[in-house]
N, C-alpha and C positions, 0 to 999 in steps of 0.2 A: 504494500500498499504506499509505503514511504517512497518506494522508487518511483511508483507511478506518479503521485503527487509532484516529485522532483521534476519528472520528466514534463508534465503540464506545465509547471512553472518555467521551464528551459524553453518550452514552445511557445509560451505568452511572451517572455523576454526576446526571443527571436522575432516575432511577429510585430512587436513595437519597432524595431529597428527597421524593418522591412518595409511596413506600411508608414512610416513616418519620413516626410511629412505628407498628409493627405488633404490638407488645405492651406491657406495663406497663413502665413507668420506675421505677428505684429511684434515690431522692435520700437520698444518706448525709448524715447532720447527724453532725458530730464531737463532739457534747455530749450530755449525757442529757435525757430529755425535761423541758419546763418552762422551759428557760432561752431567753435572747433568740434565739439562733441557731435553736434548735428552733422558739419561735413564728414566726419570720420563715418558716423553710423551710415548715412547714406551711400557713401562709398562702399562699405561692407555689405549692405542690403543689397545693393545692385548686384556684386559678385555672388553673393550667396543665393540669390534667385536664380541664376545660371545655373549654381552648383546642385542646388536642391530642386530645380524644376517646378519650384513652388514661388508665387510671389511673397517677397519679405517687404512688409510696408512698415514705414517709418511714422510713430505716432508721436509728436512732440507734446509732451505733458510738462511745461514748465511751472514753476511755483515751490514755493518751501525750501528754496536752497537745493532743488533735487530730490527732496524728500517725497513729493506727492509721486513721482515717478517710480520710486524706490517701493512705496508702499502699494502701488497697483500691480507691480511685477510680483512682489513678494506674497500677495494675496491672492494672486490668479491661479487658475487650475494648473498644476504643475504637469502638463503634458507636451511642453516645448513649443507651443504655440503662441505664449507671450514671454518676450525676451527684455532684457534690459542693457542698453549702451550704457554702462556705468563710467565712472571717472573718478579722479583723485578726491574731486569735492564731495560726491554722492557716497563713495563707499571707503574713503580713509579719514576726510576731514569731519564730515557730518556726525558719524559715531561719537566723536569726541566733544562737538558743539552742541548736540541734542541727545543726551542720555538718555531722556526719558520717553523717547518714542516707542509706541507698541512695536513697531517693527525694526529689528536689528538684521543690518546687512550681512553680518558675519553668522548669523544663525539663520535668517530666513532666506538668503540667496546663495547658490551655487556658483562659483566661478567657472567660466567656460574657458576662457582664454584672453590675453592681452592682445589687442590689435595693432597698438601703436604707442609711441611715447614720444615727449619733446619738452625741452627747457623753455623757460619763458624768457620775453624779451622786454625790458622796460623802454616803454615809449613816451614819447610828450606829443603835446598839440605844436605845431610850428609857430604859435605866436609866443611860446614861452622863451623867453630870453635866456636860453641854455644851451650850450654845444657839448656838454659834458655832464657826466654824472656830479663832477666836482661842482659846477656850476649850479645845477639843481639843487644841490643839498645846501649851497651858501644862500641860493635864493630862498628855500622853503625857511632857513633859519632867520633871515633877515625880515621875512613876512611870516611868522607862525600863523597857522591856520588859514591863510589866504589861498593856498594851493589845494585844489580837489583832485582826488584820485578815484577812478572809477574801478567797478568790479562787477562781476556777472551775478553777483548776490553775496548776501551775508553769508559766510563761512566758504566761500569759493576759493579755489586756488589762488586765483587773482586777489582776492581779499587779502588771503594768509600772506601771500608773498609780498605785497604792501605793506600789512602792518610790521612784518618783519624787517623789512627795508626802513622802515619809519625808526624802528626800534634800535637798529644797528647805526643808522645816521645819524639818529639824535635829533630827527625834525618832527614837527607837526603838520599833518597834512589830514585834509577832511574826508572821510569816506562816503561816497555816493553809489550805493548799490543800484544795479540794474536788473532785470527780468532777462537774464541771458548775455552771452558776451557780444552777440550779435548788436544788441540794444545799446550795451555799454560803449564798444568801439564807435558806434554812430554818434554817441553823445561826444566822444572824445574829438572826432574828425569836426564836429560843429563847434567846438570849443566851449561846451556846457562843463566840461572838467577839463584838466590839464595833465594829468599822468595816469598810466596804466599798464599794470604787467598784462602781457598779452602772447598768446601762442603764435609760433610761425604760420600755423595754418590759416590764422585770421589777420595776423598784422602783415606779413610779408607784402601782398597785394598793394595794401595802403601805405607802407614804406617806400615801395619803388615807386609808387605813383605821387610821392612827396605829401601826402595827405597827412601824414604823422612821422615824427623823426625817432629813430633808434638811438638811446644812450648807451645801453648796457645789454649783455647775454648773460642768463644766469645759468651758467655752466662752467665746469673746469676749464674748456677750451673755447676758442672762437668758433662761431658757426661757420661753416664753409660757404652757405649762400649769404652771409653777412661779414665776410672777412676784416672789415674796416671797424666795426663796430667791436669794442673791448668788453671784456667779462667783466662781471662787478668786482670780481677779486682785482683785476688789474686797475680798476677805476679807485680802488682803495676801499671797498665795501665788502665785507664778508658775503659769499652766497647765502641765499635766504633759507637753505637747507630743504626746499622743496625742489629737488633737483630734475622733476619731471613732471609735466601735465600728462598724465596716461589716460589712456581708453581703452576699456575691456568690455566683453561679454559675459551676462550672468544670467542666471535662470532660477526659477522658483527652487527652494532647496530641496522638495522632495519629488523633484521630476527623476523617473526612471533613468537607471544608469545608463542603459543602452541608448535611450535618446541623447542623453548628455553626452555621451562618447561619439557619437554619431555629428552631433554640432559641433564638438571640439575638433573632429576630423576635418569636418566641411570648412570651418573656420581657418584652420590652419592653411589648409589648401588653397583658401580664399587670399590669405595674405602671402603665402608663397608665389601665387601668380606673379609673373615679371611685371606686366602691365599694372597690377594694383600697387605693387611695391614701387614702381616708378612713380606712380602719381602720388603716393604717399611721400615720398623723398621730395618732389617738387613742392608740396605744400608745407616742406620743413619738418617732415615728421620721421621719426625712426621706425620702420617696420618691425614688429615682434613675431606675432603668432607662435607663442609659446603654448603649451600643453597646460590642462586644468590642474595636473600636479605641480606645475611650476608657478603657475598664476596664484593657487592658494595661498602658499607662505609668502609670495611677495605683497598681497594685499593685506595680511596679518602684520607685516613688518611695517608696511606703510601706514596702517593705523597707528601703532605705537610712535613713528616718527612724527606724524601730523599732532598727536597729544603733546609732543615736546614743544614742536614748534607753535602750537597755541599758547603754551606756558610762556614761552620766551615771548611772543608777542603780546601777551596779556589779554588774549581772549577768552572771557569767562564762558563755561557751557550755559545755555539756555533752558 
């Protein structure tokens, strides 16, 4: 009887993977259209649509610093048809800033794999009379509270990077949160705010167009796509300790293992595709495409790192 039951379970498990996906898949993006997570999500969804022979539909659910999207996915039926394009903000920063939420990413979501990562660029509006980070710091010290910095929302990677920069540079700038990185950089280009930490995905086109100016790269070495822009360290400011804005896919925690394994294989295949990798690199991203086994401890470490970063920046949990 036990052998028969085991055989039935094995058949059911195999059937799961063979039948999946039998209908369109929803990929929930926790930020508004136009931001880096959205751009990466749409690129990944397009390739997965080809790989899985089912449409992967991007569903933007901005709000709550990304917590709304996380809750939607975590509470969805764990059948592989509702997934999350997570990021540093939603899965590493938010667990430290919102400890009382009913949904816990580490408990309620299963990491599928990292898609890509990228360091941040410190940029300013062209009207700001600063041609270097040293100039910006001197200006901020001369006019405390007169300079505003944008972010994609409270607790976002851009927010935490800016708070750490303020702390280490010893300056007072005012935080102006927006609903998504796309809205934030639009405000920066319009001159509503003066400073922002931005991903290459979002910032490079605007830097090249002269709509914003790059002052520093938050990484150990200069970016090959911005060779004339110094690192924060070169400019005399320690790096913010947020060494990458990463993007990865997650599923509800109780999803069948065979479905998770199939998604992991397909995501890795998508990121290994030369055309996809070339597109990611052109966007200023580092293609990753790791396994669930590699991504899971990375996320756990990132949560701890962000807790320390929030402490240094003086950001209190809500």
